[in-house]
N, C-alpha and C positions, 0 to 999 in steps of 0.2 A: 504494499501500499504507498511506503514511504517514496520508493521510486516512481508513481503513478503522483505524487503528490510535484515530487521534483520536476517531473516532466512537465505537467500544466506551470509549473513557477518559469520552468525555462522558456516556455510558449509566451507567457506572458511578458519576460524580457525581450524576448525578441519582436512580438508584436508592439510592444511599445517603443522599441527603438525604431522598430518598421513605419510606425506612424510619424513618429517624428520627423522621420526623414521623409514620408510623403508628404509632411504638412510644409517643411521646408523645400523639396525639391521633388519631382516626380519621382516615384517607385515603380516600377514596371513588376521586380520581382516577386512572386505569388501574393500579389496585390488584395485577388480576392481572398486571401485565406489569412495574411500576416494584417490588413488592413479592415478588418470587421470590425475592431473596435474605434478606429479612425473616421470610418466612412457610415456608419450606421448609427453606433451611439452618440459617438461627440456630439453630433449635430441636433440629436434630438435632446439632450441636455440642456437646458438654457445656463445653466451652472458654468459649464463649459466654455459658453460663448465669447469669444477673445483670449482665451486660456488652453486654447486646442495642444499647442504643445506642451504646455507643462501637463495637460491632463495624459499626454501619451509617456512623458517623462513620469509621471504618479505611476501609471501601470507597469512601466520596466522597475520603477522601484519596488510597487509591491511584488512583482514576481522574482527579484532577488531577495527581497524578505521571507517570500514563502519557501524558495532554495536553501535558503541558510536555517530557516526555522525546520524543516524536513530533515536537513542534514545533520542537523544540532541535537535532533532527539537520543537521550542516551537508552540504550537500554540497561533493563537491572539486573 
């Protein structure tokens, strides 16, 4: 289960970085998969208006936290 959580966190990191690149310049590489958050979620949330790059970087940061938290889990 830990590996699945790490994989999800890694996806969030890559999607956040890809979304940031997509906001700053065109991102043609796997755009439909990696930029789902950037192209579908961000425009629908009014809180992110004007802060799209920060929202994508926050997604990448959240993914990094999930990866570290899943990796740091100690077994007894």
